BAFI-665369 format. One line per 4 residues: their letters; for each residue x, y, z of C-alpha. Coordinates in Angstrom, 3 decimals, padded with zeros to 6 digits. Layout:
# residues N
a> X,Y,Z; ...
***
This chain:
# residues 158
maer> 042.508,006.905,026.254; 044.119,010.304,025.685; 042.388,010.507,022.315; 038.962,010.093,023.906
tker> 039.751,012.879,026.387; 040.735,015.164,023.520; 037.494,014.338,021.657; 035.423,015.073,024.760
trda> 037.281,018.323,025.264; 036.627,019.313,021.649; 032.946,018.334,021.985; 032.607,020.339,025.217
daes> 034.316,023.346,023.598; 031.988,023.138,020.599; 028.908,022.974,022.823; 029.956,025.905,024.969
sgef> 030.865,028.082,022.008; 028.480,030.778,020.972; 026.647,031.181,017.667; 029.813,032.323,015.904
gvda> 032.103,029.687,017.432; 033.658,032.049,019.987; 033.546,031.294,023.673; 032.851,034.315,025.845
tesl> 035.069,033.083,028.695; 037.937,032.496,026.292; 037.706,035.961,024.802; 037.588,037.657,028.208
sgtt> 040.368,035.739,029.954; 042.563,034.936,026.980; 043.128,031.359,028.092; 040.717,028.541,028.793
daas> 040.907,025.486,030.936; 038.891,022.686,029.330; 038.254,020.769,032.562; 036.854,023.756,034.469
qsse> 034.934,024.915,031.436; 033.162,021.588,030.945; 032.299,021.290,034.653; 030.891,024.834,034.751
sths> 028.781,024.298,031.639; 027.205,021.082,032.958; 026.395,022.409,036.471; 023.279,024.484,036.797
yfsl> 021.585,025.839,039.859; 018.007,025.307,038.619; 016.594,022.662,036.362; 013.077,022.571,034.988
rall> 013.237,018.836,034.603; 014.322,018.376,038.204; 011.476,020.711,039.248; 008.972,018.518,037.457
yafg> 010.393,015.416,039.116; 010.267,017.200,042.474; 006.590,018.025,041.953; 005.968,014.396,041.051
avgg> 007.767,013.116,044.169; 006.117,015.633,046.493; 002.709,015.082,044.903; 003.084,011.319,045.160
gmvl> 004.120,011.644,048.822; 001.105,013.845,049.498; -001.246,011.357,047.876; 000.230,008.530,049.987
ggli> -000.003,010.716,053.089; -003.581,011.599,052.340; -004.541,007.945,052.232; -004.057,007.680,056.003
pllp> -007.551,008.131,057.461; -008.555,010.069,060.544; -005.217,011.787,061.103; -004.841,015.461,060.297
ftel> -001.954,016.934,058.330; -000.726,013.598,056.917; -000.303,015.287,053.548; 002.484,017.362,055.064
lgvl> 004.211,014.181,056.210; 003.841,013.065,052.612; 005.817,016.129,051.558; 008.598,014.965,053.893
lggf> 008.383,011.458,052.383; 008.462,012.791,048.838; 011.551,014.903,049.549; 013.219,011.932,051.233
vygl> 012.585,009.627,048.275; 013.737,012.267,045.816; 016.961,012.781,047.798; 017.493,009.047,047.954
fase> 017.379,008.602,044.178; 018.698,011.965,042.848; 022.319,012.120,041.769; 022.670,015.857,042.442
rryl> 021.616,018.231,045.150; 018.344,019.833,044.203; 017.292,021.804,047.267; 015.898,024.749,045.309
elav> 013.606,022.578,043.225; 012.379,020.658,046.260; 011.825,023.933,048.167; 009.673,025.296,045.356
aggv> 007.713,022.072,044.943; 007.153,021.598,048.659; 006.120,025.229,049.236; 003.715,025.462,046.336
sggt> 002.225,022.037,046.928; 001.799,022.546,050.678; 000.248,025.975,050.295; -002.077,024.970,047.456
tavl> -003.292,021.882,049.292; -004.022,023.845,052.473; -005.940,026.533,050.580; -007.956,024.008,048.557
sllp> -008.779,021.851,051.551; -010.124,024.832,053.523; -012.013,026.457,050.664; -015.370,026.683,052.497
qlaa> -013.716,028.384,055.448; -012.056,030.876,053.079; -015.486,031.914,051.847; -016.513,032.452,055.459
glng> -013.706,034.916,056.106; -010.474,032.980,056.717; -007.374,034.782,055.346; -006.224,032.656,052.410
trlf> -002.956,034.529,051.822; -001.774,033.938,055.338; -002.906,030.285,055.203; -000.978,029.758,051.931
aiag> 002.122,031.370,053.354; 002.130,029.325,056.554; 001.382,025.982,054.879; 003.776,026.785,052.053
gvgl> 006.578,027.553,054.516; 005.959,024.325,056.395; 005.892,022.379,053.099; 009.114,024.074,051.974
vlav> 010.946,023.151,055.167; 009.647,019.597,055.195; 010.640,018.989,051.558; 014.150,020.327,052.088
vghy> 014.632,018.377,055.324; 013.411,015.191,053.624; 015.774,015.797,050.707; 018.679,016.335,053.104
fgrd> 018.049,013.091,054.958; 017.481,011.159,051.731; 020.851,012.378,050.398; 022.482,011.587,053.731
lrsg> 021.177,008.038,053.606; 022.263,007.652,050.018; 025.801,008.828,050.749; 025.953,006.461,053.724
ltkd> 024.791,003.515,051.601; 027.198,004.249,048.787; 030.292,005.037,050.891; 033.114,002.515,050.780
ld> 033.830,000.694,054.024; 037.472,000.756,055.094
***
């Protein structure tokens, strides 16, 4: 088992090394801790793949919300649903990606649905900002509650 750990450490060191095989953190500090180095290199604050999944989840929720007839603003409830489902199935916290996806999707949908009124003089920038802000908040809240439910379902009972 110790041999596998050493192999993983060597692989992580090789991946984090620069083009010339020198790690910048090792040269600055003089020493390196393999466990902290591998955890830092795998953790990122923003992921393009997660953003694409977030757009898919939010877009799918908006489509499902839009299928409800005769009720206004059901697409925004779909943003909440998409964030919730994403939080339920995601293994990591991805609030930034959900915030971007919810804000852009909410704002774009509001502007496109009120296009004739925009030609008549409605302020599109203000409309995008308000709907985008609401979509951002709903996506993040949905993600929070989805993660909360997931942690409750996966917690060991004592």
